[in-house]
Rosetta silent file (secondary structure, phi, psi, omega in degrees, C-alpha in Angstrom):
SEQUENCE: MAKLYFRYGAMGCGKTMQLLQVAFNYEERGHKVCVIKPDTDTKNGTKILTRIGPERETDFCFNKRTNIYNKIKKDYRDVHCVLVDEAQFLTKTQAEQLMLITIDFDIPVMAYGLRLNFRREDGGFEGATRLLQIAHDIEEIKTICECGHKATLNCRFLNDKLVTDGPDILIDDGKSKIEYRALCPACYERYLKCI
SCORE:     score description
SCORE:     0.000 S_00000001
   1 L     0.000  137.545 -176.620  -10.649   45.014   12.266 S_00000001
   2 L   -75.845  158.681 -174.328   -7.548   45.558   14.582 S_00000001
   3 L  -124.114  157.888  169.026   -4.138   45.177   12.961 S_00000001
   4 E  -100.931  123.824  176.815   -0.642   43.859   13.959 S_00000001
   5 E  -106.374  138.173  172.738    1.982   46.546   13.376 S_00000001
   6 E  -121.665  121.146 -179.911    5.831   45.943   13.218 S_00000001
   7 E  -111.687  112.069  179.941    7.894   49.052   13.667 S_00000001
   8 E  -122.808  160.257  171.769   11.636   48.218   13.065 S_00000001
   9 L   174.841  170.321 -172.467   14.877   50.069   12.876 S_00000001
  10 L   -72.880  174.370 -178.721   18.507   50.066   13.879 S_00000001
  11 L   -53.514  142.095  169.290   19.807   50.741   17.388 S_00000001
  12 L    73.912   19.398  178.226   19.052   54.306   18.551 S_00000001
  13 L   -87.575  -13.740 -175.901   16.315   55.066   16.103 S_00000001
  14 L   111.089    8.609 -173.163   13.589   55.925   18.564 S_00000001
  15 H   -61.295  -45.562  179.894   11.590   52.747   18.754 S_00000001
  16 H   -69.517  -32.904  178.834   11.000   52.762   22.444 S_00000001
  17 H   -59.009  -48.140 -176.186   10.418   56.573   22.371 S_00000001
  18 H   -66.768  -37.487  172.289    7.640   55.976   19.788 S_00000001
  19 H   -58.158  -48.756  177.185    6.154   53.119   21.871 S_00000001
  20 H   -56.932  -37.277 -178.954    5.978   55.404   24.818 S_00000001
  21 H   -67.554  -40.586 -178.192    4.411   58.167   22.778 S_00000001
  22 H   -66.876  -44.648  173.206    1.669   55.803   21.593 S_00000001
  23 H   -57.950  -41.198  177.516    1.033   54.668   25.121 S_00000001
  24 H   -65.306  -46.973  179.401    0.774   58.280   26.238 S_00000001
  25 H   -57.523  -46.128  177.554   -1.537   59.215   23.347 S_00000001
  26 H   -62.578  -47.723 -173.290   -3.952   56.355   24.144 S_00000001
  27 H   -64.837  -38.913  179.906   -3.916   57.006   27.915 S_00000001
  28 H   -58.518  -25.774 -177.055   -4.352   60.835   27.360 S_00000001
  29 L  -101.678   13.855  175.425   -7.699   59.921   25.672 S_00000001
  30 L    81.351   15.711  179.763   -8.738   57.729   28.489 S_00000001
  31 L   -94.474  153.248 -178.925   -7.843   54.281   26.895 S_00000001
  32 L   -99.259  141.562  177.607   -5.974   51.478   28.629 S_00000001
  33 E  -127.621  156.304  174.305   -2.827   49.976   27.101 S_00000001
  34 E  -121.198  114.423  177.382   -0.841   46.936   27.881 S_00000001
  35 E  -102.178  127.662 -171.404    2.931   47.357   27.631 S_00000001
  36 E  -134.657  153.214  173.731    5.163   44.299   27.521 S_00000001
  37 E  -154.427  163.821 -172.980    8.770   43.413   26.933 S_00000001
  38 E   -74.764  145.999  174.594   10.964   40.260   27.063 S_00000001
  39 L   -76.780    0.695  169.210   12.595   39.441   30.410 S_00000001
  40 L   -72.167  -20.913  177.979   15.947   38.991   28.479 S_00000001
  41 L   -86.383   91.750 -166.274   16.082   42.799   28.524 S_00000001
  42 L  -100.784   -2.496 -174.731   17.606   42.870   32.054 S_00000001
  43 L   -60.101  -36.715 -170.032   19.109   46.372   31.953 S_00000001
  44 L  -122.353   17.826  176.263   16.149   48.127   33.571 S_00000001
  45 L    69.594 -133.475 -175.868   14.335   45.465   35.384 S_00000001
  46 L   -92.997    8.513  176.392   10.633   45.684   34.483 S_00000001
  47 E   -87.750  147.610  160.831   10.972   49.212   33.160 S_00000001
  48 E   -98.626  127.995 -171.078   11.176   50.433   29.565 S_00000001
  49 E  -124.968  126.726  169.070   13.732   53.114   29.442 S_00000001
  50 L   -87.220  161.377  172.594   14.560   55.412   26.473 S_00000001
  51 L   -56.505  -32.532 -174.330   18.026   56.845   25.767 S_00000001
  52 L  -102.756    6.046  164.083   16.822   60.332   26.333 S_00000001
  53 L   132.430  -56.617 -170.696   15.070   59.822   29.684 S_00000001
  54 L   -54.629  142.387 -171.647   11.307   58.916   29.520 S_00000001
  55 E  -145.435  165.884  176.822   10.584   55.550   31.185 S_00000001
  56 E  -161.254  148.080  172.102    7.524   53.380   32.150 S_00000001
  57 E   -76.143  139.130  175.957    6.852   50.257   34.044 S_00000001
  58 L   -72.601  162.059  164.856    5.761   47.312   31.941 S_00000001
  59 L   -80.986  -31.263  166.419    2.476   45.473   32.570 S_00000001
  60 E  -165.599  160.089  176.109    4.386   42.292   32.364 S_00000001
  61 E  -107.103  150.530 -178.499    7.600   40.733   30.994 S_00000001
  62 E  -123.215  149.244  164.094    7.514   37.556   28.975 S_00000001
  63 L  -114.915 -172.472 -173.340    9.979   34.812   28.328 S_00000001
  64 L   -66.869  -13.240  179.481   10.161   32.221   25.555 S_00000001
  65 L   -98.387   -4.882 -176.759    7.521   30.051   27.387 S_00000001
  66 L   -70.772  128.103  171.793    4.945   32.812   28.005 S_00000001
  67 L   -88.570   93.159 -174.502    1.769   32.292   26.147 S_00000001
  68 H   -69.729  -32.231  171.627    1.009   35.937   25.469 S_00000001
  69 H   -53.677  -51.965 -175.970   -2.324   35.241   23.884 S_00000001
  70 H   -68.567  -25.998 -175.089   -3.525   33.484   26.963 S_00000001
  71 H   -79.484  -42.741  169.624   -2.054   36.164   29.263 S_00000001
  72 H   -63.141  -45.099  177.797   -3.953   38.915   27.359 S_00000001
  73 H   -54.911  -43.889 -175.244   -7.153   36.837   27.213 S_00000001
  74 H   -75.642  -51.264 -169.725   -6.969   36.274   31.016 S_00000001
  75 H  -111.038  -16.388 -171.056   -5.808   39.604   32.392 S_00000001
  76 L  -131.298   34.838  179.512   -5.900   42.308   29.692 S_00000001
  77 L   -69.617  -14.612 -175.383   -9.028   41.935   27.568 S_00000001
  78 L   -95.216   18.964 -177.873  -10.158   45.478   28.483 S_00000001
  79 L   -90.527  152.189  176.896   -7.100   47.127   26.802 S_00000001
  80 L   -98.546   -7.377  178.544   -7.407   49.199   23.722 S_00000001
  81 E  -161.710  150.542  166.702   -3.866   48.413   22.383 S_00000001
  82 E  -113.987  128.733  175.073   -0.938   46.058   23.218 S_00000001
  83 E  -121.063  127.734 -173.773    2.461   47.454   22.806 S_00000001
  84 E  -117.873  119.794  178.149    5.567   45.233   22.623 S_00000001
  85 L   -93.740  151.170 -178.765    9.107   46.534   23.132 S_00000001
  86 L    55.098   48.241 -173.106   12.194   44.518   21.906 S_00000001
  87 H   -63.088  -26.637  179.223    9.836   42.500   19.655 S_00000001
  88 H   -54.994  -23.317 -174.547   12.863   40.773   18.014 S_00000001
  89 H   -91.658    2.102  171.813   13.072   38.480   21.033 S_00000001
  90 L   -63.464  145.816  168.306    9.604   36.947   20.486 S_00000001
  91 L   -75.367  162.823  175.942    9.417   33.360   19.434 S_00000001
  92 H   -57.044  -47.813  178.582    7.685   32.589   16.118 S_00000001
  93 H   -56.084  -39.966 -177.884    4.789   31.183   18.048 S_00000001
  94 H   -71.274  -33.048  176.287    4.521   34.405   20.120 S_00000001
  95 H   -67.761  -34.002  174.532    4.473   36.567   17.097 S_00000001
  96 H   -74.196  -24.922  170.131    1.664   34.489   15.701 S_00000001
  97 H   -66.439  -34.011  170.487   -0.117   34.905   19.060 S_00000001
  98 H   -57.373  -42.249 -179.522    0.045   38.649   18.512 S_00000001
  99 H   -63.228  -46.261  178.160   -1.769   38.212   15.293 S_00000001
 100 H   -60.762  -25.264  173.997   -4.443   36.131   16.980 S_00000001
 101 H   -68.848  -36.047 -179.636   -5.014   38.854   19.561 S_00000001
 102 H   -73.945  -25.401 -179.915   -5.840   41.302   16.867 S_00000001
 103 H   -87.853  -42.177 -170.177   -8.233   38.839   15.197 S_00000001
 104 H   -83.452  -35.466 -172.690   -9.900   37.121   18.254 S_00000001
 105 L  -116.830    4.168 -177.791  -10.105   40.190   20.588 S_00000001
 106 L    52.625   36.363  173.808  -10.016   43.118   18.106 S_00000001
 107 L  -105.384  127.286  173.624   -7.132   44.702   19.883 S_00000001
 108 L   -71.321  143.433 -172.108   -4.385   46.418   17.839 S_00000001
 109 E  -124.353  120.782  173.427   -0.939   45.189   18.590 S_00000001
 110 E  -109.303  118.464  179.786    2.217   47.507   17.896 S_00000001
 111 E  -114.215  134.111 -168.673    5.445   45.651   18.036 S_00000001
 112 E  -119.091  124.521  178.209    8.820   47.545   18.139 S_00000001
 113 E  -170.103 -175.387  174.602   12.091   45.868   17.423 S_00000001
 114 L   -87.062  149.240  173.467   15.228   45.220   15.379 S_00000001
 115 L   -86.666  -48.030 -172.326   15.077   43.606   12.048 S_00000001
 116 L  -117.386  149.133  173.368   18.627   42.322   11.885 S_00000001
 117 L   -80.882 -172.941 -174.966   21.043   41.020   14.451 S_00000001
 118 L   -77.816  -10.154  172.354   24.590   42.311   14.807 S_00000001
 119 L   -85.956    5.836  172.219   25.782   39.619   12.257 S_00000001
 120 L    74.953   28.195 -178.831   23.712   41.288    9.597 S_00000001
 121 L  -105.441  116.356  164.929   21.444   38.234    9.313 S_00000001
 122 L   -64.494  142.111 -170.999   17.642   38.072    8.582 S_00000001
 123 L    94.302  -16.905  179.656   16.664   35.207   10.691 S_00000001
 124 L   -66.351  -25.539  176.367   18.866   36.173   13.353 S_00000001
 125 L  -124.752  107.810 -176.427   15.861   37.155   15.299 S_00000001
 126 H   -59.360  -44.604  178.727   13.063   34.612   15.039 S_00000001
 127 H   -64.259  -37.349  177.052   10.419   37.198   16.187 S_00000001
 128 H   -62.487  -44.508 -179.491   11.455   39.814   13.792 S_00000001
 129 H   -59.412  -46.079  177.812   11.524   37.463   10.982 S_00000001
 130 H   -63.510  -38.422 -175.243    7.948   36.266   11.750 S_00000001
 131 H   -73.517  -29.701  172.626    6.636   39.653   12.175 S_00000001
 132 H   -62.707  -30.569 -175.471    8.058   40.768    8.830 S_00000001
 133 H   -83.801  -27.749 -167.316    6.170   37.865    7.294 S_00000001
 134 H  -116.056  -22.213 -170.393    2.769   38.240    8.941 S_00000001
 135 L   -62.179  141.713  173.487    2.241   41.831   10.214 S_00000001
 136 L   -64.288  -38.536 -174.710   -0.526   43.830    8.449 S_00000001
 137 E  -136.426  126.303 -178.627    1.569   47.021    8.561 S_00000001
 138 E  -127.048  134.271  174.825    5.414   47.282    8.577 S_00000001
 139 E  -139.947  128.949 -174.732    7.375   50.360    8.892 S_00000001
 140 E   -78.739  141.294  173.338   11.050   51.283    9.078 S_00000001
 141 L  -111.613  116.325 -171.127   11.986   53.880   11.744 S_00000001
 142 L   -89.754  154.186  170.786   15.002   55.515   10.326 S_00000001
 143 E  -147.188  178.070 -175.114   18.246   56.843   11.964 S_00000001
 144 E  -114.888  155.145  172.749   21.673   57.997   10.977 S_00000001
 145 L   -87.780  168.896 -179.358   25.109   56.645   11.252 S_00000001
 146 L   -57.266  -20.580  178.807   28.059   58.426   12.786 S_00000001
 147 L   -84.277  -16.261 -177.098   29.030   59.557    9.252 S_00000001
 148 L   106.406  -16.266  173.570   25.597   61.141    8.781 S_00000001
 149 L   -72.790  168.552  177.772   24.272   58.535    6.222 S_00000001
 150 E   -71.266  125.832 -175.087   21.305   56.357    6.914 S_00000001
 151 E   -92.980  132.070  172.818   22.155   53.693    9.368 S_00000001
 152 L  -124.445   -8.766 -171.380   20.668   50.125    8.733 S_00000001
 153 E  -108.388  141.772  169.268   23.091   47.850   10.587 S_00000001
 154 E  -100.150  111.965 -173.198   23.190   46.971   14.327 S_00000001
 155 E  -109.858  136.704  178.542   26.816   46.562   15.226 S_00000001
 156 E  -107.422  133.532  174.492   28.353   45.161   18.370 S_00000001
 157 E  -113.250  130.652 -178.130   31.566   46.449   19.695 S_00000001
 158 E  -116.569  111.976 -176.937   33.554   44.642   22.434 S_00000001
 159 L    55.716   41.024  173.543   36.159   46.777   24.042 S_00000001
 160 L    78.073    6.465  179.173   35.933   49.328   21.207 S_00000001
 161 E  -118.045  136.497 -178.304   36.396   46.617   18.434 S_00000001
 162 E   -67.241  133.720  174.652   33.732   45.529   16.002 S_00000001
 163 E  -125.533  142.726 -171.582   32.838   41.914   16.533 S_00000001
 164 L  -114.926   -0.594 -178.079   30.876   39.772   13.979 S_00000001
 165 L  -142.245  160.726 -175.884   30.258   36.532   15.957 S_00000001
 166 L   132.580  179.074 -176.578   29.039   35.526   19.333 S_00000001
 167 L   -65.045  148.640 -178.153   25.861   34.969   21.235 S_00000001
 168 L   -57.489  -36.334 -174.230   22.717   36.767   20.079 S_00000001
 169 L  -115.594  119.246  179.337   22.278   38.330   23.577 S_00000001
 170 L  -133.104  115.564  175.125   25.375   39.720   25.373 S_00000001
 171 L   -99.991  138.984 -179.254   24.771   41.694   28.542 S_00000001
 172 L   -54.169  120.942 -175.893   27.267   43.934   30.097 S_00000001
 173 L   -98.378    3.741 -179.864   29.078   41.925   32.753 S_00000001
 174 L    85.721  -10.737 -177.239   31.064   44.827   34.182 S_00000001
 175 L  -102.282  -33.227  176.674   34.375   43.269   32.937 S_00000001
 176 L  -117.985  155.854  179.097   34.140   44.117   29.271 S_00000001
 177 L   -93.380  109.778 -178.092   32.896   47.154   27.486 S_00000001
 178 E  -108.261  127.508 -178.359   29.969   46.128   25.274 S_00000001
 179 E  -136.327  141.372  168.347   28.450   48.687   22.988 S_00000001
 180 E  -113.092  143.531  179.531   25.973   48.557   20.156 S_00000001
 181 E  -135.814  142.934  170.639   25.991   51.136   17.362 S_00000001
 182 E   -87.754  123.627  177.970   23.846   51.818   14.306 S_00000001
 183 E  -133.053  155.992  173.802   25.975   52.091   11.129 S_00000001
 184 L   -75.012  162.127 -179.917   25.638   52.484    7.431 S_00000001
 185 H   -61.376  -35.119 -179.380   27.084   49.624    5.306 S_00000001
 186 H   -64.225  -47.988  176.049   30.053   51.815    4.297 S_00000001
 187 H   -67.504  -38.771 -179.855   31.176   52.453    7.924 S_00000001
 188 H   -55.462  -52.773 -178.035   30.557   48.850    8.799 S_00000001
 189 H   -57.243  -37.459 -176.056   32.926   47.748    6.048 S_00000001
 190 H   -63.771  -48.471  177.857   35.465   50.411    7.306 S_00000001
 191 H   -61.181  -40.549 -173.945   35.303   48.908   10.822 S_00000001
 192 H   -60.898  -35.547 -174.414   35.402   45.308    9.440 S_00000001
 193 L   -74.873  -11.788  179.740   38.850   46.073    7.838 S_00000001
 194 L   -94.469    2.698  178.060   40.301   46.985   11.165 S_00000001
 195 L   -71.507    0.000    0.000   39.485   43.600   12.724 S_00000001
């Protein structure tokens, strides 16, 4: 039986790089994959891009109204794997549709995303919360903080200052400097004291 996998980690841990490696491995062996991402990820259009260079066109982008199950059923039943980037932006229903793809079509699904939002809240991302609840296999992809310790938190900096409130999605508008950093709890607390 195919499984639903959720691979999560803080910003910069290599989630997208791992997704691209999995796609490469399948395709190198002559298998077809379907790579998808949410259309809220507007930085690179329909491409998936890693911080260190490798990139790939998606097969399709989805929004909150997209029925991913029906899309796979109609257009991608011949794939050997479905790969989802930025899975935290799935809706609860879409996460459940991924599970049904594994059951009804026997296609493995690997979803990559953040576990926590920048406010340090479970439940900040509906898709991540549901994937943590239902995935067959869950794995943390680790990264390090600027101090060298394990980073577990995704932090938003606006004009070089830590912010702890605001909309879940904030795209660079060219007027403000928006940056996300992976920090350990100790460094987070250190930045918090500077607010």
